[in-house]
C-alpha atoms as an extended CHARMM CRD file, in Angstrom:
* protein
*
       107  EXT
         1         1  MET       CA            -48.9010000000      -70.4450000000      -20.9790000000  PROA      1               0.0000000000
         2         2  SER       CA            -49.0520000000      -66.5610000000      -21.9490000000  PROA      2               0.0000000000
         3         3  LEU       CA            -52.5390000000      -66.1220000000      -20.5780000000  PROA      3               0.0000000000
         4         4  ALA       CA            -51.7930000000      -67.4460000000      -16.9770000000  PROA      4               0.0000000000
         5         5  ILE       CA            -48.5510000000      -65.3590000000      -17.2940000000  PROA      5               0.0000000000
         6         6  PHE       CA            -50.4040000000      -62.6060000000      -18.0030000000  PROA      6               0.0000000000
         7         7  THR       CA            -52.6130000000      -63.0780000000      -15.3060000000  PROA      7               0.0000000000
         8         8  LEU       CA            -50.4500000000      -63.7730000000      -12.4970000000  PROA      8               0.0000000000
         9         9  ALA       CA            -48.5700000000      -60.4570000000      -13.7180000000  PROA      9               0.0000000000
        10        10  ALA       CA            -51.7610000000      -58.5210000000      -13.8250000000  PROA      10              0.0000000000
        11        11  LEU       CA            -52.5710000000      -59.6430000000      -10.2550000000  PROA      11              0.0000000000
        12        12  ALA       CA            -49.0600000000      -58.8550000000       -9.0470000000  PROA      12              0.0000000000
        13        13  GLU       CA            -49.1390000000      -55.2510000000      -10.5970000000  PROA      13              0.0000000000
        14        14  ILE       CA            -52.8670000000      -54.4550000000       -9.5750000000  PROA      14              0.0000000000
        15        15  ALA       CA            -51.7690000000      -55.5200000000       -5.9340000000  PROA      15              0.0000000000
        16        16  GLY       CA            -48.3460000000      -53.3890000000       -6.1180000000  PROA      16              0.0000000000
        17        17  CYS       CA            -50.1430000000      -50.3490000000       -7.3870000000  PROA      17              0.0000000000
        18        18  PHE       CA            -53.1850000000      -51.0390000000       -4.6560000000  PROA      18              0.0000000000
        19        19  ALA       CA            -50.5550000000      -50.9530000000       -1.5840000000  PROA      19              0.0000000000
        20        20  VAL       CA            -49.4800000000      -47.4830000000       -3.0580000000  PROA      20              0.0000000000
        21        21  TRP       CA            -52.8440000000      -46.3700000000       -3.2030000000  PROA      21              0.0000000000
        22        22  SER       CA            -53.8700000000      -47.8090000000        0.0630000000  PROA      22              0.0000000000
        23        23  VAL       CA            -50.7100000000      -45.7700000000        1.5650000000  PROA      23              0.0000000000
        24        24  THR       CA            -51.2920000000      -42.4760000000       -0.0020000000  PROA      24              0.0000000000
        25        25  ARG       CA            -55.2310000000      -42.5410000000       -0.4240000000  PROA      25              0.0000000000
        26        26  LEU       CA            -56.3850000000      -44.5530000000        2.4270000000  PROA      26              0.0000000000
        27        27  GLY       CA            -54.2100000000      -43.6310000000        5.1160000000  PROA      27              0.0000000000
        28        28  LYS       CA            -52.3620000000      -47.4120000000        5.4930000000  PROA      28              0.0000000000
        29        29  PRO       CA            -49.0520000000      -47.4760000000        7.1380000000  PROA      29              0.0000000000
        30        30  ALA       CA            -46.0620000000      -46.7580000000        5.0260000000  PROA      30              0.0000000000
        31        31  TRP       CA            -44.7540000000      -50.4800000000        5.5680000000  PROA      31              0.0000000000
        32        32  TRP       CA            -47.6100000000      -51.4020000000        2.7260000000  PROA      32              0.0000000000
        33        33  LEU       CA            -45.4040000000      -50.3800000000        0.4470000000  PROA      33              0.0000000000
        34        34  ILE       CA            -42.5810000000      -53.2420000000        0.9930000000  PROA      34              0.0000000000
        35        35  PRO       CA            -45.0370000000      -56.0740000000       -0.0320000000  PROA      35              0.0000000000
        36        36  GLY       CA            -46.3830000000      -53.8080000000       -2.3490000000  PROA      36              0.0000000000
        37        37  LEU       CA            -42.6130000000      -53.0550000000       -4.0740000000  PROA      37              0.0000000000
        38        38  ALA       CA            -42.5260000000      -56.7090000000       -4.2580000000  PROA      38              0.0000000000
        39        39  CYS       CA            -45.2440000000      -57.2890000000       -6.2250000000  PROA      39              0.0000000000
        40        40  LEU       CA            -44.3040000000      -54.7300000000       -8.8280000000  PROA      40              0.0000000000
        41        41  ALA       CA            -41.1730000000      -56.7760000000       -9.1990000000  PROA      41              0.0000000000
        42        42  LEU       CA            -42.8340000000      -60.0100000000       -9.6640000000  PROA      42              0.0000000000
        43        43  PHE       CA            -45.1280000000      -58.1180000000      -12.1910000000  PROA      43              0.0000000000
        44        44  ALA       CA            -42.0030000000      -56.9480000000      -14.0060000000  PROA      44              0.0000000000
        45        45  TRP       CA            -40.3750000000      -60.0310000000      -13.7470000000  PROA      45              0.0000000000
        46        46  LEU       CA            -43.2970000000      -62.1800000000      -14.8180000000  PROA      46              0.0000000000
        47        47  LEU       CA            -44.1300000000      -60.1210000000      -18.1060000000  PROA      47              0.0000000000
        48        48  THR       CA            -40.4480000000      -61.0700000000      -19.1500000000  PROA      48              0.0000000000
        49        49  ARG       CA            -41.5290000000      -64.6970000000      -19.0860000000  PROA      49              0.0000000000
        50        50  ALA       CA            -44.5550000000      -64.1050000000      -21.6880000000  PROA      50              0.0000000000
        51        51  ASP       CA            -43.7300000000      -65.9030000000      -25.3830000000  PROA      51              0.0000000000
        52        52  ALA       CA            -43.6670000000      -62.9190000000      -27.3850000000  PROA      52              0.0000000000
        53        53  ALA       CA            -40.9670000000      -62.3650000000      -29.5910000000  PROA      53              0.0000000000
        54        54  PHE       CA            -41.1600000000      -58.6260000000      -29.0060000000  PROA      54              0.0000000000
        55        55  ALA       CA            -41.4390000000      -56.7290000000      -25.8410000000  PROA      55              0.0000000000
        56        56  GLY       CA            -43.9580000000      -54.0580000000      -27.1190000000  PROA      56              0.0000000000
        57        57  ARG       CA            -46.2230000000      -57.0510000000      -28.2260000000  PROA      57              0.0000000000
        58        58  ALA       CA            -46.4250000000      -58.6170000000      -25.0410000000  PROA      58              0.0000000000
        59        59  PHE       CA            -47.0380000000      -55.6670000000      -23.2870000000  PROA      59              0.0000000000
        60        60  ALA       CA            -50.1660000000      -54.6650000000      -25.6320000000  PROA      60              0.0000000000
        61        61  ALA       CA            -51.6260000000      -58.1610000000      -25.0580000000  PROA      61              0.0000000000
        62        62  TYR       CA            -50.7530000000      -57.8560000000      -21.4890000000  PROA      62              0.0000000000
        63        63  GLY       CA            -53.3200000000      -54.7090000000      -21.2970000000  PROA      63              0.0000000000
        64        64  GLY       CA            -56.3890000000      -56.3560000000      -22.2840000000  PROA      64              0.0000000000
        65        65  ILE       CA            -55.9220000000      -58.7800000000      -19.3090000000  PROA      65              0.0000000000
        66        66  TYR       CA            -54.8270000000      -56.1270000000      -16.9180000000  PROA      66              0.0000000000
        67        67  ILE       CA            -58.0160000000      -54.2790000000      -17.7660000000  PROA      67              0.0000000000
        68        68  ALA       CA            -60.3750000000      -57.3380000000      -16.9870000000  PROA      68              0.0000000000
        69        69  ALA       CA            -58.1050000000      -58.1900000000      -13.9720000000  PROA      69              0.0000000000
        70        70  SER       CA            -58.5480000000      -54.6210000000      -12.6540000000  PROA      70              0.0000000000
        71        71  LEU       CA            -62.4090000000      -54.7660000000      -13.0930000000  PROA      71              0.0000000000
        72        72  ALA       CA            -62.5030000000      -58.3650000000      -11.1900000000  PROA      72              0.0000000000
        73        73  TRP       CA            -60.1970000000      -56.4260000000       -8.0820000000  PROA      73              0.0000000000
        74        74  MET       CA            -62.8760000000      -53.7000000000       -8.0160000000  PROA      74              0.0000000000
        75        75  TRP       CA            -65.7090000000      -56.4130000000       -7.6740000000  PROA      75              0.0000000000
        76        76  ALA       CA            -63.6820000000      -58.5860000000       -5.1810000000  PROA      76              0.0000000000
        77        77  ILE       CA            -61.7690000000      -56.5990000000       -2.9820000000  PROA      77              0.0000000000
        78        78  GLU       CA            -63.1100000000      -53.3540000000       -3.2720000000  PROA      78              0.0000000000
        79        79  GLY       CA            -66.7310000000      -54.0510000000       -3.3290000000  PROA      79              0.0000000000
        80        80  ALA       CA            -67.7190000000      -52.1570000000       -6.3570000000  PROA      80              0.0000000000
        81        81  ARG       CA            -69.4310000000      -54.0980000000       -8.9410000000  PROA      81              0.0000000000
        82        82  PRO       CA            -68.4670000000      -53.2710000000      -12.5590000000  PROA      82              0.0000000000
        83        83  ASP       CA            -71.2550000000      -52.0780000000      -14.3810000000  PROA      83              0.0000000000
        84        84  ARG       CA            -72.5190000000      -52.7650000000      -18.1400000000  PROA      84              0.0000000000
        85        85  PHE       CA            -69.7420000000      -50.1660000000      -19.3570000000  PROA      85              0.0000000000
        86        86  ASP       CA            -67.0270000000      -51.6650000000      -17.2390000000  PROA      86              0.0000000000
        87        87  LEU       CA            -67.5870000000      -55.2190000000      -18.9800000000  PROA      87              0.0000000000
        88        88  ILE       CA            -68.2270000000      -53.8720000000      -22.4780000000  PROA      88              0.0000000000
        89        89  GLY       CA            -64.9670000000      -51.8810000000      -22.3410000000  PROA      89              0.0000000000
        90        90  ALA       CA            -63.1670000000      -54.9180000000      -20.7890000000  PROA      90              0.0000000000
        91        91  ALA       CA            -65.0050000000      -57.2590000000      -23.6740000000  PROA      91              0.0000000000
        92        92  LEU       CA            -63.2860000000      -55.0260000000      -26.3370000000  PROA      92              0.0000000000
        93        93  CYS       CA            -59.8760000000      -54.9060000000      -24.6130000000  PROA      93              0.0000000000
        94        94  LEU       CA            -59.8170000000      -58.7840000000      -24.3590000000  PROA      94              0.0000000000
        95        95  GLY       CA            -60.8140000000      -59.0040000000      -28.0480000000  PROA      95              0.0000000000
        96        96  GLY       CA            -58.3120000000      -56.8810000000      -29.0310000000  PROA      96              0.0000000000
        97        97  ALA       CA            -55.7530000000      -58.5960000000      -26.8200000000  PROA      97              0.0000000000
        98        98  ALA       CA            -56.4110000000      -61.9430000000      -28.2350000000  PROA      98              0.0000000000
        99        99  LEU       CA            -55.8130000000      -60.6110000000      -31.5850000000  PROA      99              0.0000000000
       100       100  ILE       CA            -52.5310000000      -59.5530000000      -30.7900000000  PROA      100             0.0000000000
       101       101  LEU       CA            -51.8760000000      -62.7410000000      -29.0590000000  PROA      101             0.0000000000
       102       102  PHE       CA            -53.2750000000      -65.4180000000      -31.5150000000  PROA      102             0.0000000000
       103       103  ALA       CA            -52.6740000000      -63.6830000000      -35.0810000000  PROA      103             0.0000000000
       104       104  PRO       CA            -51.3100000000      -65.8120000000      -37.5790000000  PROA      104             0.0000000000
       105       105  ARG       CA            -48.0390000000      -64.2980000000      -38.2020000000  PROA      105             0.0000000000
       106       106  SER       CA            -45.1000000000      -65.0970000000      -40.4600000000  PROA      106             0.0000000000
       107       107  ALA       CA            -41.7530000000      -65.9000000000      -38.5410000000  PROA      107             0.0000000000
């Protein structure tokens, strides 16, 4: 369940940040900030739904998902295909996120 929540959170965060980017860097109208801010609020709320005992651990594990989702966004929305270094870096980050999420821990 955490993986789905992290994926949705990543999409919401990226969409919100992209709205700000679009207004400030691409000259889009300021009203783009309204759905952007809603996406950022959704992102923050979604992270509170992750099954983790500690916020820091949830945020750390989320980071790997965010990186992979950012590269997917770059390809799908911005039309720039990730190169091999992007993909290797994302794989390393996803490995770290998996270790954080699924490591056996005592209470």
